N, C-alpha and C positions, 0 to 999 in steps of 0.2 A: 313464807317462813316454814322451817322444818325443825328437827332436833338433831343433835349430834348422833344419836342412835340411828336415825333414818338415813342421815348422810353417810354413815359407816356402811350400812347395808347396800345403799345405792352404789357406793364405791366398790364393794365386793362384786356386785352384779356387773358393773362396768368392766371389771377385770376378769370376767368369765367364771366366777365361782358358781358351782351348780349343786353344792351340798355342804352342809355345816354339821359338825359333830360337837356335842356339848354335854355338860352337866349343868343344869340351870343354876343361877345364883342371883341374889338380890342386887349384887353390885353392877350388873349389866342388864337390868330389867328394861331399860329404854331400847336397847338393841334387840332384846327378845321381842318386845312389842312391835318393833319395825319388821321383824321376820314374819310376824303374823300376817301382814298384808302381802307378802310375796311368797307364800308357802308353795305356790304352784311353780315358781321359778327357782326358788332356793330352799329346798326341803331341809328340815331339821331332823337329825338323828340324835335322839336323847339316850344317853348312856347311863350306866349305873355307877361308874367310878371315873374320876378324871384321867387316871392312867389308861383306862379303856378308851376314852374319847381321844386322847393324844395319840395312842397307838393306831386307832382307826384312821386318824388324819394322816399319820405317817405312812400307813399302808396305801391310802388313797394317793399320796404323792408319788410313791414308788410305782404304782400301777399306771398312773396317767401322765406323769411328768409335769403336772400342774400342782401348785401348792395345795396341800390338804389344809382345810380350815377347821380350827377347833376354838371353842369358847369355854372358859372356866372362870370360876370366881377367885377372889384374892386368897392370900394366906394358904390354908390347907389345900384348896383347889389347885393353886399354882404349883405347890410343891409336889402334889400327887402327879400333876401333868409333866413334871420335869423329866421323868423317865423317858417319855416319848420324845422330848426335845433332845435329850442326850443321844437317843437312837438316831434321830434325824440328822444330827451333826456328824456322828461317826459313820453313818451310812451314806451321807451325801444326798439326802432326800429333801425336796422343796416342801416347806410347811410353814404356816403362819398360825401362831397361838395368840388369841386375844384374851386378856385377863382383866376382869373387873377389878377396880381399885377403889380405895377409900376416897371420899370427897377431897377436893383440892385444899379446902380450908382445914381439913383434919390431918393432913400429912405431917409426919414427924412427931405426932402426939401419942404414938403407940395406940392408935385407934383400933377398933375391933378388927381382928384378923389382918392388921397392917403388916406388910412386908415391903421392903424396898425392891420392887420387882425388876427395875432396870439393873440394879447391882446383882440381884440373885441370878439373873439369866445371862449376864454379860459374858461369863466364861463358857456358857453352854451354847448360846445362839450365835449366828452370824451377825445379828444386830438386835439389840434390845432397846426399846424407847418407850416413852410415855407421851400421850397426846393431851396437852393441857388446853390448847386452843381449838375448839371444834371447827373453826373455819379451815384448819389445816388437815382435816381428816383425809380428803382426797389425796393430798400430797403424801401423807404418811403411808396410806394404803398402796399407792402406786410404787413408792420406794420399797415397801415391804415385798411386793411381788417381784420387783426387779432384783432385789437382793437375794431372795429365796431361790431364784431361777438362774441367775448369772454366775459365770465361773463354775466353781464346784457348788452344786446346789446345797441348800441347807435350811435350817429353821430360823424364823424371825419371831420375836415376842414383842407384842405391843400392849402396854398397860393402858387401861381406860378408866379414868376417874368417873365414878358414877354420876356426879353432878355435871360433868362435862357432857356426858351422853344425853342428859335430859335438858340441857341448855338450848333455848330457842336460837336458831341461827338461820341466816339467809340460805336458801337452797342454791346448790352449785351443780354444775355438770361435771361428773367425774370422768376422767380419762383413763384408758388402759395403759399399763406400764409396758415399756419396751425391754426385752431381755438382751443383754450384751453377750454375744457368743464369739469368742476369738476364733478366727479361721486359720487353718493350716495353709501357709503360702505354698504355691506350686513348687518353688525351689526347695522348700523344706521337705515336701513329699519326695522330691527327687533325691535329697540327701538320705532320707530313711531307706529308700529303695537301694541306693548305692551301698549303704552300710550293710544291709541284709545280703546283697549280692556278693559281698566280699567275705561273708561269714562261712564257717564250716559247720557249726552246730548252733544255729539260731533258735530262739524261743520267744514267742509272743505271750505276754501276760496281760490279761484284760481285767479291768475292775473299775472301782470308783462309782460315783453316783450319776454321772451323765451318760446315759445310754438309751437306746431305742430299738424298736423292731427293725427299722431300716438299717441302723448301724450293725445289728446282728447279721442281717443279710449281706451287707457289704463286707463284713469281716469274714463270713463264711466263703464268699466268692474269692476274696483276696488270698485267704489261707489255702483254699483248694487249688487255685491256679499255681501256687508256689510251694505246695506240699509243706507248709510251715506248721510246726507244732504249736498248738494254742492251749495254754493253761489259763484258768480263771482264778480270781481271788475268792476268799471265803464267802459263800452264799451269793456268788455271782454266776452260778451254774447255768442259768437260763440266758446268759449273754451270747451263747452259741449252742446250736443243736448238739446234744451230747452223743448223738450217733454220727456226727460229722467225722470224716476220716482224719481230720487234723486235731480233733479234741483229745487232749492227753490227761485231763483230770483237774482237780480242784486243790488249790493251796489252802487247806483248811486247818482245823485244829490238829489233825493228823494228815500226813502226806504219804502216799504210796511210794515205796522205794524207787520204782522206775521214774516217777516224776521228780523225786528229790535228786536223783542222778542227773536228769535232764537239766535241772537248774544249776547244779554244781559244775556240770561239764560244759555248759553253754559258753560260747565265746562272744555272742551278741544277744542281748535281751532287749526287746522292744516292749516297754511298759506303756500300754495304751489306756490311759485313764487310771491305771492301777496306782494305789497309794503306797504299796510295798510296806505295810505295817507289820506289827508283831506277829499276827497270825499267819499271814502269807509267807513270811520269811522264817517261820519257826523260831521266834524270839531272836530275830536278826542273826541267825546262824547260817542260813542257806546262802546269803549274800554277805560279804564282808563289809564292815562299816569303817570308814566312810566311802572307801573306793572299792567297788565290787571287782571280782576277778574278771567278769565279762564286761564288754563295752555296753554300758547302759544308755539306751535311747529312750528318754522319758518324755512322753507327751501327756500333759495335764492341763485342765481348763483353768487352773489357778496357779499363779507364779509361786504362791506360798507353799504349794505341794511339792515343788521341785527343789531338791537339795535339802529337804527337811532332815533326812537321815543319810541318803545316798547321793554321792556326787556323780552326776551323769556325765558320760562322754559327749552326749548331745542333749540339749534341753530345748523343748518347744512348748510354748504356752498356746494351746489350741484345744478347742472342743474335740474330745475323742470321737464323737459322732461324725464330725466333719472330716477328721483325719482318716477314719475308716472309709468314708466315701471317696476321698482323694486317692488313697492307696488302691482302692478297688478299681478305679478308672485306669490305672497304669497297665502297661503290658506285662506279661509274665516274666519273672526273673529267668535268665538263661540257665538251663540244665542244673537245677538245684541238686547239690550232692548229698543233701540230707534227707531225701525222700524216704529211703528205706528206714532211716532212724525214726522218722515220724510215724511210719506205718507200724513199726514194731512197738512203739510207745502206746499207740492207740489199741493195738491188740492186747498189750499187757493190762490196759485199763479195763477192757471187756472181761478179761480173765479174772480180774480182782473182784468182780461182782459175784463170783462163786464163793460160797461160805458153808461152813459146817452147820448143821441144824442145831437149834437149841435143844437142850436136854429135856426141858419141861415147858409146858405152856405153849403159847403162840410163838412160832419162829418168825422174828421180825424181818429177817432177810427174805423169807418166803412171802411174807405179807407185802413187802415192798415190790417183790416181783409180781405179785397179784395186781397191785396198783399200776405198775409199769405196763402190764398187758391189758388191763381193763380200762384205764382212763384214756379219753381222747387227748390228742396232742395239745389242745388249748386249755385243758384242766389246770386249775391253779392249786398248787400244793403248798401249804403253809406249815411252818414249824417254828417253835420257839427256842428255848435254850435248855440244855440238859444232855446227858449222854445218849439218850434215845435218838437224838438227831444224827448220830454217827451212822445209823442204819439208813436214814433218809438220804444223807449226802452220798453214801457209798453205793446204795443199791437202787435208788430211783433214777430215772432218766428224764431230764428236762428237754423238751423238743423245740421250744420257742420262747422268745422273750416275753416277759410278763407272766410267766407261769410259776415262778418261785417267789415266795414271800418269807423272809426270815430276817431277824435282826443281826446285822453284823456287829452290833454293839454287845451281843450276847445277853441281852436283857430278858429275864424270865417274865412271864405274863403277857408276852407279845402275841402269841399265836391265836388265841381265841378272838380278841377284838380285831386283829388284822384279817382273819378269815371272814369275819362278818362284813368288814368293809369291802373285801374282795367280792363277796356275793352281791352286795349292793351295787358295786360298780359294774359287775359282769353277771347279771341275774340269769343269763342263759348258759353260763358255763358251770361245770361241776367244780366245786370248791371243797377240797379235803384238807382238814386241819389235823396235823399229827402233833400231839402234845404229850408231855409227861404228866405224871400224877401231881408232882410239885408245881410244875409249870402251869398246868390247867387251873389249879385252885387259886392262883394269884389273880386271875381275872375271870373265873368260872361264872361269876354272877352276870356276866354279859350274855349268858344264854337267854336271860330275860329280854335283852335287846334283840337277839336273833329271832326270838318268837314274836316279839312286838312288830318287827318289820318283815317278818316272813322270809328271813334269810336262811334258806335251806342248806346250810353247811353240814357236811359229814365230819363230825369231830371224832378223832381216834385218840383215846386216852391210854397211853402205855403205862400200866400199873406195875411197878416193881417195888413199891413200898419204901422208897428211899429217895433222897437227893443224890442221884447217881453220880454226877460229876464230882461232887465234893467227897462222896464215899470212895471214888476211885483214887483221888489224890490222897485221901486219908489212909487208904490201905497201902498206897505206894510209900508214903513217908512214915506212917505209924501203924504197921501191920497189926490187925486184930484189935486195935484200940478204937472201937466204934463209939462215937459220941456225937449227938446232934444231927445225925443224918438219917435216922429211922423215921418212918412216917406211919401214922394210922389213918387210913383213908375211909371215906364214906362209900356207900353203894353208888358208884358213878352213874350206872344205868337208871337207877331210881331217881337220882338227882336230876337227870335230864328230863325224865317223865314228869317230875314235880313242876317243872317250868312249862310243861305243855309240849315238849319235844318227844322224839322217839329215843328209847334207850334199850341197849341189849348188852349182855355180858358174853364175851367170847373167851373160851378157855383152851381151845385147841386150834392148831393150824388148819385142820380140815373144816372146822366150823366157820372160818373167817370169810371165805368167798360168799357163801349164801347169806351170811349176816350182813356183809357189805351191800349186797344187792337189796336186801330188805331195807336197809338204811336209806339207800338212794331212792327206792320206790316209795318210801313213806311220804316224800314231798314236804317234810317238815325238818327243822333243825334236828339232826340225829346224832346220837353219841354211841360209839362202840367202845366198851372197856375191854382192853386186851390184857389178860393176865400173862405175864411173861416170866421167864426163868430169872429169879432174883440173883442167881450167882453170876450171871453174865453182865459185865460192866461195859463191854464194847463187843463188836462183832466177833472178835477172836481173843477175848480176854476175860478170864473169870476171877472171882475174888480169891480162890485158892491159888491160882497162878501168880497173882500179885503178891500174896503173902509169902509165896515161895521165892520171890525175887524176880519174877519175870515181868517186864513192863514194856 
């Protein structure tokens, strides 16, 4: 005989779990107790806030392609963690959240911290369920893994009544789940190649949640052989080497004019895993709804993603990783007439990295250039949400898959916990977390977690004393009427030192490089506070210019 809690942990191990993130709660004590006996095989990372734990699990899923596992308690723990679930759903990240629940006999009585967890997470997760019968734990866990990783990856939420976890139950042998990945048929690959061969101005758009280092290499080979222009969706920049001759930029919150023209003028668009959402299409203006001007060839791992907004000329339900491999194996397209166009677009992208220096403080464009030159190709660069990210997306160069971590959901508070997870997954790599002053303090307490687990992340806090994104929209729509966006900040360097990390204030561009080296050499979680020009809201946009009507 065993308990539901031990059966649950055995099922996680059978499915390959190798790390669990949590904030402990009394509602799942039996599962915590079971983790005690397998600490060498399934280490526990204890966080300071449930949103931190959920974001760490989401980041783990992005980096590994395997479901990130988090445990939280009911009620406030579950609602705190819901931010990470929303990010995993929008970003297409495999993740499983286990939530302790009130005892089965108390359900429906408004018991302590009771929430209907299945209903709460139903619109956010791919699947939400509650295990009432402990004998079915292996079945539920296997289904959770299969659901999280099949089709378009995403989050699963499982509620665990506390009495179910402590109930004695006969031991069972848990089995690993099988992931269902739809393959691209050879004849479909031939159709895609024929469509591209007939094009005059083709464009490949890559994105979504199902990708890998092998797919990145296959895409690079396919694009190079055929001189195809490749754009990526928001925060998918590491899907292809940004120095690749076919790379033409990111369809993010802002789009460079050359790339916008490529989309508008394309006659064939191959969307490889891309979801073509609001951000990538500039609020659905770059492509007409429902029938785009270009022939849309949409390859997606989930049928529900095809035709959601845009009616494709060709639709194929297939894993984009397999599609990239199939396309890579084909012979080069004959004499592509668009080669010069692709070359010019890539050159325009390189030119866009040039920027005027900031008037005061640290020039963020120069700092990104410093990181670009200083960091090895496998360094992981993490950012959260805010206008500071515009400098990261425009001026940093991602060289390989798995080197960018950022929430496509746009959730603030992501960067700090995600960076810690990255350092735990890749302890031998440099991990740099670029975060804003508002973004940082939403989960800054996770510095304690970084110190506890010796996760030597270099945190870069961009301090402009405001919620910059909202201030930008505010100045655009209500010039000069500033309300709710000003911030009073702590001494961030002292804050880091108080946790036992390294902290330093950087006030000039010239001081940035030596400060960064000291942070790396410290061997500890390190924080550099960058004081930047508060008048700059974007790389080439000031508050005065917005008030004057320039946007």
